[in-house]
Biopython code that builds the backbone (N, CA, C, O; Angstrom):
import numpy as np
from Bio.PDB.StructureBuilder import StructureBuilder

atoms = [
    (1, "UNK", "N", (137.373, 271.975, 168.505)),
    (1, "UNK", "CA", (137.935, 271.725, 166.966)),
    (1, "UNK", "C", (137.240, 270.107, 166.727)),
    (1, "UNK", "O", (136.874, 269.295, 167.577)),
    (2, "UNK", "N", (137.231, 270.030, 165.479)),
    (2, "UNK", "CA", (136.694, 268.859, 164.988)),
    (2, "UNK", "C", (137.481, 267.902, 164.706)),
    (2, "UNK", "O", (138.387, 268.067, 163.890)),
    (3, "UNK", "N", (137.223, 266.434, 165.488)),
    (3, "UNK", "CA", (137.959, 265.427, 165.169)),
    (3, "UNK", "C", (137.609, 264.899, 163.693)),
    (3, "UNK", "O", (138.283, 263.977, 163.235)),
    (4, "UNK", "N", (136.638, 265.429, 162.991)),
    (4, "UNK", "CA", (136.276, 265.003, 161.654)),
    (4, "UNK", "C", (137.207, 265.624, 160.763)),
    (4, "UNK", "O", (137.708, 265.082, 159.778)),
    (5, "UNK", "N", (137.470, 267.130, 161.276)),
    (5, "UNK", "CA", (138.242, 267.756, 160.306)),
    (5, "UNK", "C", (139.878, 266.923, 160.260)),
    (5, "UNK", "O", (140.607, 266.690, 159.296)),
    (6, "UNK", "N", (140.048, 266.628, 161.700)),
    (6, "UNK", "CA", (141.594, 266.282, 161.880)),
    (6, "UNK", "C", (141.630, 264.833, 160.741)),
    (6, "UNK", "O", (142.450, 264.580, 159.859)),
    (7, "UNK", "N", (140.525, 264.138, 161.136)),
    (7, "UNK", "CA", (140.763, 262.701, 160.502)),
    (7, "UNK", "C", (140.490, 263.153, 158.740)),
    (7, "UNK", "O", (141.048, 262.408, 157.935)),
    (8, "UNK", "N", (139.851, 264.062, 158.294)),
    (8, "UNK", "CA", (139.894, 264.501, 156.895)),
    (8, "UNK", "C", (141.131, 264.710, 156.390)),
    (8, "UNK", "O", (141.489, 264.300, 155.286)),
    (9, "UNK", "N", (141.968, 265.481, 157.329)),
    (9, "UNK", "CA", (143.333, 266.059, 156.643)),
    (9, "UNK", "C", (144.308, 264.912, 156.471)),
    (9, "UNK", "O", (145.086, 264.829, 155.520)),
    (10, "UNK", "N", (144.191, 263.821, 157.695)),
    (10, "UNK", "CA", (145.060, 262.924, 157.861)),
    (10, "UNK", "C", (144.631, 261.977, 156.724)),
    (10, "UNK", "O", (145.501, 261.245, 156.252)),
    (11, "UNK", "N", (143.484, 261.922, 156.278)),
    (11, "UNK", "CA", (143.339, 260.706, 155.017)),
    (11, "UNK", "C", (143.666, 261.638, 153.775)),
    (11, "UNK", "O", (144.187, 260.962, 152.888)),
    (12, "UNK", "N", (143.542, 262.843, 153.459)),
    (12, "UNK", "CA", (144.193, 263.442, 152.440)),
    (12, "UNK", "C", (145.385, 263.497, 152.432)),
    (12, "UNK", "O", (145.783, 263.411, 151.270)),
    (13, "UNK", "N", (146.409, 263.626, 153.336)),
    (13, "UNK", "CA", (147.767, 263.582, 153.479)),
    (13, "UNK", "C", (148.243, 262.243, 153.460)),
    (13, "UNK", "O", (149.423, 262.019, 153.194)),
    (14, "UNK", "N", (147.516, 261.422, 153.690)),
    (14, "UNK", "CA", (147.944, 259.983, 153.506)),
    (14, "UNK", "C", (147.905, 259.449, 151.884)),
    (14, "UNK", "O", (148.706, 258.763, 151.248)),
    (15, "UNK", "N", (146.577, 260.092, 151.502)),
    (15, "UNK", "CA", (146.550, 259.881, 149.877)),
    (15, "UNK", "C", (147.649, 260.842, 148.991)),
    (15, "UNK", "O", (148.178, 260.627, 147.901)),
    (16, "UNK", "N", (147.727, 261.639, 149.639)),
    (16, "UNK", "CA", (148.892, 262.654, 148.936)),
    (16, "UNK", "C", (150.036, 262.112, 148.486)),
    (16, "UNK", "O", (150.399, 261.962, 147.320)),
    (17, "UNK", "N", (150.879, 261.672, 150.035)),
    (17, "UNK", "CA", (151.816, 261.268, 150.151)),
    (17, "UNK", "C", (152.034, 259.696, 149.385)),
    (17, "UNK", "O", (153.101, 259.310, 148.907)),
    (18, "UNK", "N", (150.887, 259.003, 149.404)),
    (18, "UNK", "CA", (150.938, 257.665, 148.610)),
    (18, "UNK", "C", (151.116, 258.162, 147.116)),
    (18, "UNK", "O", (151.887, 257.485, 146.437)),
    (19, "UNK", "N", (150.548, 259.184, 146.544)),
    (19, "UNK", "CA", (150.705, 259.536, 145.408)),
    (19, "UNK", "C", (151.796, 260.041, 144.874)),
    (19, "UNK", "O", (152.165, 259.876, 143.712)),
    (20, "UNK", "N", (152.607, 260.987, 146.142)),
    (20, "UNK", "CA", (154.034, 261.557, 145.738)),
    (20, "UNK", "C", (154.859, 261.228, 146.833)),
    (20, "UNK", "O", (154.965, 261.996, 147.790)),
    (21, "UNK", "N", (155.574, 259.927, 146.758)),
    (21, "UNK", "CA", (156.154, 259.391, 147.743)),
    (21, "UNK", "C", (157.661, 260.236, 147.701)),
    (21, "UNK", "O", (158.282, 260.077, 148.752)),
    (22, "UNK", "N", (158.145, 260.830, 147.006)),
    (22, "UNK", "CA", (159.363, 261.409, 147.042)),
    (22, "UNK", "C", (159.209, 263.064, 147.364)),
    (22, "UNK", "O", (160.150, 263.858, 147.367)),
    (23, "UNK", "N", (158.027, 263.335, 147.589)),
    (23, "UNK", "CA", (157.965, 264.870, 147.894)),
    (23, "UNK", "C", (158.490, 264.852, 149.399)),
    (23, "UNK", "O", (158.468, 263.790, 150.022)),
    (24, "UNK", "N", (158.987, 266.085, 150.015)),
    (24, "UNK", "CA", (159.483, 266.200, 151.199)),
    (24, "UNK", "C", (158.469, 267.117, 151.820)),
    (24, "UNK", "O", (157.317, 267.282, 151.419)),
    (25, "UNK", "N", (159.148, 267.797, 153.036)),
    (25, "UNK", "CA", (158.542, 268.680, 153.600)),
    (25, "UNK", "C", (158.153, 270.035, 153.185)),
    (25, "UNK", "O", (159.102, 270.656, 152.706)),
    (26, "UNK", "N", (156.992, 270.711, 153.225)),
    (26, "UNK", "CA", (156.238, 271.655, 152.528)),
    (26, "UNK", "C", (155.357, 272.398, 153.596)),
    (26, "UNK", "O", (154.863, 271.888, 154.602)),
    (27, "UNK", "N", (155.249, 273.789, 153.152)),
    (27, "UNK", "CA", (154.431, 274.485, 154.202)),
    (27, "UNK", "C", (152.925, 274.138, 154.058)),
    (27, "UNK", "O", (152.286, 274.081, 153.007)),
    (28, "UNK", "N", (152.532, 273.941, 155.188)),
    (28, "UNK", "CA", (151.020, 273.558, 155.472)),
    (28, "UNK", "C", (150.057, 274.335, 154.383)),
    (28, "UNK", "O", (149.157, 273.863, 153.689)),
    (29, "UNK", "N", (150.517, 275.597, 154.461)),
    (29, "UNK", "CA", (149.314, 276.340, 153.823)),
    (29, "UNK", "C", (149.479, 276.146, 151.871)),
    (29, "UNK", "O", (148.624, 276.356, 151.011)),
    (30, "UNK", "N", (150.695, 275.752, 151.745)),
    (30, "UNK", "CA", (150.543, 274.986, 150.241)),
    (30, "UNK", "C", (149.569, 273.928, 149.854)),
    (30, "UNK", "O", (149.233, 273.732, 148.686)),
    (31, "UNK", "N", (149.101, 273.210, 150.942)),
    (31, "UNK", "CA", (147.958, 272.222, 150.774)),
    (31, "UNK", "C", (146.441, 272.642, 150.754)),
    (31, "UNK", "O", (145.438, 271.965, 150.529)),
    (32, "UNK", "N", (146.568, 273.759, 151.010)),
    (32, "UNK", "CA", (145.340, 274.284, 151.225)),
    (32, "UNK", "C", (144.408, 273.919, 150.049)),
    (32, "UNK", "O", (143.386, 273.242, 150.154)),
    (33, "UNK", "N", (145.026, 274.600, 148.619)),
    (33, "UNK", "CA", (143.715, 273.918, 147.617)),
    (33, "UNK", "C", (143.449, 272.420, 147.445)),
    (33, "UNK", "O", (142.391, 271.861, 147.157)),
    (34, "UNK", "N", (144.807, 271.839, 147.719)),
    (34, "UNK", "CA", (144.397, 270.490, 147.611)),
    (34, "UNK", "C", (143.209, 270.090, 148.887)),
    (34, "UNK", "O", (142.334, 269.274, 148.598)),
    (35, "UNK", "N", (143.230, 270.566, 149.974)),
    (35, "UNK", "CA", (142.353, 270.319, 151.023)),
    (35, "UNK", "C", (140.906, 270.825, 150.712)),
    (35, "UNK", "O", (139.891, 270.323, 151.193)),
    (36, "UNK", "N", (140.938, 271.878, 149.850)),
    (36, "UNK", "CA", (139.499, 272.524, 149.284)),
    (36, "UNK", "C", (139.204, 271.743, 148.241)),
    (36, "UNK", "O", (137.992, 271.546, 148.161)),
    (37, "UNK", "N", (139.872, 271.193, 147.364)),
    (37, "UNK", "CA", (139.401, 269.944, 146.551)),
    (37, "UNK", "C", (138.698, 268.840, 146.755)),
    (37, "UNK", "O", (137.837, 268.190, 146.163)),
    (38, "UNK", "N", (139.547, 268.779, 148.178)),
    (38, "UNK", "CA", (138.918, 267.441, 148.781)),
    (38, "UNK", "C", (137.845, 267.432, 149.567)),
    (38, "UNK", "O", (137.342, 266.417, 150.049)),
    (39, "UNK", "N", (137.377, 268.823, 149.754)),
    (39, "UNK", "CA", (135.983, 268.919, 150.586)),
    (39, "UNK", "C", (136.479, 269.412, 151.904)),
    (39, "UNK", "O", (135.551, 269.980, 152.479)),
    (40, "UNK", "N", (137.609, 269.420, 152.631)),
    (40, "UNK", "CA", (137.536, 269.604, 153.979)),
    (40, "UNK", "C", (137.453, 271.066, 154.326)),
    (40, "UNK", "O", (136.947, 271.511, 155.356)),
    (41, "UNK", "N", (137.970, 271.723, 153.418)),
    (41, "UNK", "CA", (137.607, 273.264, 153.616)),
    (41, "UNK", "C", (136.638, 273.866, 152.618)),
    (41, "UNK", "O", (136.568, 273.306, 151.523)),
    (42, "UNK", "N", (136.062, 274.676, 152.789)),
    (42, "UNK", "CA", (135.020, 275.468, 151.629)),
    (42, "UNK", "C", (135.806, 276.281, 150.743)),
    (42, "UNK", "O", (135.722, 275.927, 149.567)),
    (43, "UNK", "N", (136.678, 277.447, 151.013)),
    (43, "UNK", "CA", (137.758, 278.143, 150.618)),
    (43, "UNK", "C", (138.794, 278.547, 150.839)),
    (43, "UNK", "O", (139.112, 278.389, 152.018)),
    (44, "UNK", "N", (139.606, 279.080, 150.159)),
    (44, "UNK", "CA", (140.767, 279.640, 151.188)),
    (44, "UNK", "C", (140.737, 281.236, 150.480)),
    (44, "UNK", "O", (140.189, 281.425, 149.394)),
    (45, "UNK", "N", (141.284, 282.138, 151.117)),
    (45, "UNK", "CA", (141.217, 283.595, 150.805)),
    (45, "UNK", "C", (142.839, 283.753, 150.531)),
    (45, "UNK", "O", (143.692, 283.227, 151.246)),
    (46, "UNK", "N", (143.095, 284.501, 149.470)),
    (46, "UNK", "CA", (144.338, 285.169, 148.780)),
    (46, "UNK", "C", (145.023, 285.695, 150.124)),
    (46, "UNK", "O", (145.995, 285.172, 150.671)),
    (47, "UNK", "N", (144.233, 286.987, 150.611)),
    (47, "UNK", "CA", (144.975, 287.843, 151.821)),
    (47, "UNK", "C", (145.273, 287.128, 152.921)),
    (47, "UNK", "O", (146.082, 287.597, 153.721)),
    (48, "UNK", "N", (144.629, 285.780, 153.168)),
    (48, "UNK", "CA", (144.847, 285.110, 154.708)),
    (48, "UNK", "C", (144.981, 283.625, 154.322)),
    (48, "UNK", "O", (144.303, 282.719, 154.807)),
    (49, "UNK", "N", (146.108, 283.465, 153.227)),
    (49, "UNK", "CA", (146.422, 282.159, 153.123)),
    (49, "UNK", "C", (146.484, 280.960, 153.957)),
    (49, "UNK", "O", (147.512, 280.801, 154.614)),
    (50, "UNK", "N", (145.650, 280.184, 154.028)),
    (50, "UNK", "CA", (145.675, 279.131, 154.919)),
    (50, "UNK", "C", (145.020, 279.232, 156.177)),
    (50, "UNK", "O", (145.126, 278.256, 156.918)),
    (51, "UNK", "N", (144.421, 280.128, 156.536)),
    (51, "UNK", "CA", (143.825, 280.856, 157.887)),
    (51, "UNK", "C", (142.823, 279.781, 158.373)),
    (51, "UNK", "O", (142.682, 279.697, 159.593)),
    (52, "UNK", "N", (142.066, 278.897, 157.536)),
    (52, "UNK", "CA", (141.066, 277.780, 157.975)),
    (52, "UNK", "C", (141.901, 276.669, 158.823)),
    (52, "UNK", "O", (141.597, 276.104, 159.874)),
    (53, "UNK", "N", (143.077, 276.549, 157.994)),
    (53, "UNK", "CA", (144.071, 275.213, 158.612)),
    (53, "UNK", "C", (144.611, 275.673, 159.449)),
    (53, "UNK", "O", (144.453, 274.990, 160.461)),
    (54, "UNK", "N", (145.369, 276.741, 159.654)),
    (54, "UNK", "CA", (146.043, 277.435, 160.653)),
    (54, "UNK", "C", (145.345, 277.172, 162.095)),
    (54, "UNK", "O", (145.671, 276.425, 163.017)),
    (55, "UNK", "N", (144.248, 278.083, 161.933)),
    (55, "UNK", "CA", (143.226, 277.682, 163.149)),
    (55, "UNK", "C", (142.913, 276.596, 163.843)),
    (55, "UNK", "O", (142.659, 276.660, 165.046)),
    (56, "UNK", "N", (142.891, 275.137, 162.951)),
    (56, "UNK", "CA", (142.861, 274.059, 163.480)),
    (56, "UNK", "C", (144.180, 273.508, 164.107)),
    (56, "UNK", "O", (144.255, 272.696, 165.029)),
    (57, "UNK", "N", (145.094, 274.038, 163.506)),
    (57, "UNK", "CA", (146.760, 273.477, 163.885)),
    (57, "UNK", "C", (147.101, 274.403, 165.402)),
    (57, "UNK", "O", (147.595, 273.906, 166.414)),
    (58, "UNK", "N", (146.768, 275.580, 165.262)),
    (58, "UNK", "CA", (147.181, 276.205, 166.534)),
    (58, "UNK", "C", (146.001, 275.679, 167.703)),
    (58, "UNK", "O", (146.445, 275.292, 168.785)),
    (59, "UNK", "N", (145.029, 275.672, 167.558)),
    (59, "UNK", "CA", (144.226, 274.813, 168.500)),
    (59, "UNK", "C", (144.532, 273.202, 168.881)),
    (59, "UNK", "O", (144.084, 272.640, 169.880)),
    (60, "UNK", "N", (145.235, 272.701, 168.053)),
    (60, "UNK", "CA", (145.758, 271.458, 168.449)),
    (60, "UNK", "C", (147.079, 271.803, 169.055)),
    (60, "UNK", "O", (147.526, 270.961, 169.835)),
    (61, "UNK", "N", (147.647, 272.663, 168.888)),
    (61, "UNK", "CA", (149.181, 272.849, 169.737)),
    (61, "UNK", "C", (148.954, 273.614, 170.807)),
    (61, "UNK", "O", (149.910, 273.827, 171.553)),
    (62, "UNK", "N", (147.685, 274.179, 171.113)),
    (62, "UNK", "CA", (147.328, 274.842, 172.262)),
    (62, "UNK", "C", (146.987, 273.783, 173.115)),
    (62, "UNK", "O", (147.245, 274.120, 174.271)),
    (63, "UNK", "N", (146.531, 272.674, 173.057)),
    (63, "UNK", "CA", (146.047, 271.646, 173.614)),
    (63, "UNK", "C", (147.086, 270.203, 173.617)),
    (63, "UNK", "O", (146.737, 269.048, 173.859)),
    (64, "UNK", "N", (148.370, 270.681, 173.285)),
    (64, "UNK", "CA", (149.254, 269.778, 172.810)),
    (64, "UNK", "C", (148.874, 268.356, 172.448)),
    (64, "UNK", "O", (149.187, 267.314, 173.024)),
    (65, "UNK", "N", (148.057, 268.558, 171.259)),
    (65, "UNK", "CA", (147.768, 267.534, 170.545)),
    (65, "UNK", "C", (148.279, 267.545, 168.892)),
    (65, "UNK", "O", (147.524, 267.021, 168.072)),
    (66, "UNK", "N", (149.222, 267.986, 168.553)),
    (66, "UNK", "CA", (149.971, 268.180, 167.334)),
    (66, "UNK", "C", (150.212, 266.681, 166.869)),
    (66, "UNK", "O", (150.427, 266.377, 165.696)),
    (67, "UNK", "N", (150.150, 265.753, 167.952)),
    (67, "UNK", "CA", (150.356, 264.286, 167.322)),
    (67, "UNK", "C", (149.204, 263.825, 166.622)),
    (67, "UNK", "O", (149.213, 262.874, 165.840)),
    (68, "UNK", "N", (147.980, 264.680, 166.986)),
    (68, "UNK", "CA", (146.793, 263.831, 166.082)),
    (68, "UNK", "C", (146.862, 263.899, 164.154)),
    (68, "UNK", "O", (146.138, 263.348, 163.325)),
    (69, "UNK", "N", (148.079, 264.841, 163.978)),
    (69, "UNK", "CA", (148.461, 264.633, 162.661)),
    (69, "UNK", "C", (149.778, 264.043, 162.406)),
    (69, "UNK", "O", (150.676, 264.885, 162.427)),
    (70, "UNK", "N", (150.089, 263.053, 162.213)),
    (70, "UNK", "CA", (151.357, 262.490, 162.314)),
    (70, "UNK", "C", (152.444, 263.123, 161.064)),
    (70, "UNK", "O", (153.595, 262.693, 160.989)),
    (71, "UNK", "N", (151.952, 264.121, 160.169)),
    (71, "UNK", "CA", (152.315, 264.602, 159.167)),
    (71, "UNK", "C", (152.959, 265.916, 159.495)),
    (71, "UNK", "O", (153.766, 266.442, 158.728)),
    (72, "UNK", "N", (152.583, 266.464, 160.690)),
    (72, "UNK", "CA", (152.613, 267.768, 160.973)),
    (72, "UNK", "C", (154.026, 268.018, 161.487)),
    (72, "UNK", "O", (154.488, 267.280, 162.358)),
    (73, "UNK", "N", (154.706, 268.996, 161.000)),
    (73, "UNK", "CA", (155.863, 269.356, 161.721)),
    (73, "UNK", "C", (155.814, 270.811, 162.109)),
    (73, "UNK", "O", (155.315, 271.609, 161.316)),
    (74, "UNK", "N", (156.369, 271.285, 163.456)),
    (74, "UNK", "CA", (155.941, 272.284, 163.638)),
    (74, "UNK", "C", (157.442, 273.297, 164.338)),
    (74, "UNK", "O", (158.112, 273.064, 165.344)),
    (75, "UNK", "N", (157.539, 274.245, 163.492)),
    (75, "UNK", "CA", (158.702, 275.304, 163.862)),
    (75, "UNK", "C", (158.525, 276.197, 164.665)),
    (75, "UNK", "O", (157.981, 277.207, 164.217)),
    (76, "UNK", "N", (158.874, 276.180, 166.010)),
    (76, "UNK", "CA", (158.297, 277.261, 166.784)),
    (76, "UNK", "C", (159.342, 278.373, 167.064)),
    (76, "UNK", "O", (160.419, 277.988, 167.518)),
    (77, "UNK", "N", (159.157, 279.763, 166.844)),
    (77, "UNK", "CA", (159.977, 280.579, 167.117)),
    (77, "UNK", "C", (159.451, 281.500, 168.031)),
    (77, "UNK", "O", (158.310, 281.261, 168.428)),
    (78, "UNK", "N", (160.107, 282.652, 168.523)),
    (78, "UNK", "CA", (159.731, 283.012, 169.771)),
    (78, "UNK", "C", (158.486, 283.825, 169.828)),
    (78, "UNK", "O", (157.886, 283.894, 170.900)),
    (79, "UNK", "N", (158.009, 284.491, 168.702)),
    (79, "UNK", "CA", (156.613, 284.908, 168.522)),
    (79, "UNK", "C", (155.853, 284.141, 167.915)),
    (79, "UNK", "O", (154.695, 284.087, 168.329)),
    (80, "UNK", "N", (156.209, 283.365, 166.837)),
    (80, "UNK", "CA", (154.976, 282.480, 165.969)),
    (80, "UNK", "C", (155.887, 281.100, 165.833)),
    (80, "UNK", "O", (157.026, 280.770, 166.164)),
    (81, "UNK", "N", (154.678, 280.426, 165.114)),
    (81, "UNK", "CA", (155.141, 278.935, 164.621)),
    (81, "UNK", "C", (154.758, 279.013, 163.178)),
    (81, "UNK", "O", (153.794, 279.645, 162.747)),
    (82, "UNK", "N", (155.710, 278.223, 162.386)),
    (82, "UNK", "CA", (155.645, 277.771, 161.104)),
    (82, "UNK", "C", (154.888, 276.421, 160.906)),
    (82, "UNK", "O", (155.370, 275.545, 161.624)),
    (83, "UNK", "N", (154.057, 276.086, 160.297)),
    (83, "UNK", "CA", (153.708, 274.954, 160.214)),
    (83, "UNK", "C", (154.123, 274.111, 158.917)),
    (83, "UNK", "O", (154.258, 274.761, 157.881)),
    (84, "UNK", "N", (154.316, 272.875, 158.873)),
    (84, "UNK", "CA", (154.826, 272.137, 157.478)),
    (84, "UNK", "C", (154.025, 270.606, 157.596)),
    (84, "UNK", "O", (153.587, 270.229, 158.682)),
    (85, "UNK", "N", (153.929, 270.015, 156.705)),
    (85, "UNK", "CA", (153.507, 268.729, 156.337)),
    (85, "UNK", "C", (154.552, 268.272, 155.640)),
    (85, "UNK", "O", (155.026, 268.897, 154.692)),
    (86, "UNK", "N", (155.192, 266.646, 156.238)),
    (86, "UNK", "CA", (156.288, 265.839, 155.613)),
    (86, "UNK", "C", (155.709, 264.513, 155.585)),
    (86, "UNK", "O", (154.683, 264.180, 156.179)),
    (87, "UNK", "N", (156.331, 263.886, 154.962)),
    (87, "UNK", "CA", (155.814, 262.411, 154.837)),
    (87, "UNK", "C", (156.194, 261.807, 156.376)),
    (87, "UNK", "O", (156.912, 262.432, 157.156)),
    (88, "UNK", "N", (155.658, 260.630, 156.648)),
    (88, "UNK", "CA", (155.835, 259.934, 158.073)),
    (88, "UNK", "C", (157.068, 258.884, 157.495)),
    (88, "UNK", "O", (157.093, 258.259, 156.435)),
    (89, "UNK", "N", (158.032, 258.930, 158.549)),
    (89, "UNK", "CA", (159.005, 257.950, 158.113)),
    (89, "UNK", "C", (159.223, 256.809, 158.943)),
    (89, "UNK", "O", (160.040, 255.951, 158.612)),
]
sb = StructureBuilder()
sb.init_structure("model")
sb.init_model(0)
sb.init_chain("A")
sb.init_seg("    ")
for serial, (resi, resn, name, xyz) in enumerate(atoms, 1):
    if name == "N":
        sb.init_residue(resn, " ", resi, " ")
    sb.init_atom(name, np.array(xyz, "f"), 0.0, 1.0, " ", f" {name:<3s}", serial, name[0])
structure = sb.get_structure()
């Protein structure tokens, strides 16, 4: 996994939440278009919405490094995980 991508995601989320201070927890996939516009990912596909981002988040989770993105909130279910971003409190 690329620390560069994680840093870019953190920078983009910081800028986003500075511009939208009243925004609350949102599904991580909702940020894909924002990340594409910021050059973090090349594209997103309609049928696999957020896949490039989910790959990074899964890898962080597998290595117990989710805290590398302080905006990340993980909702763990029995079979899967749901990813969210929220402002840092």
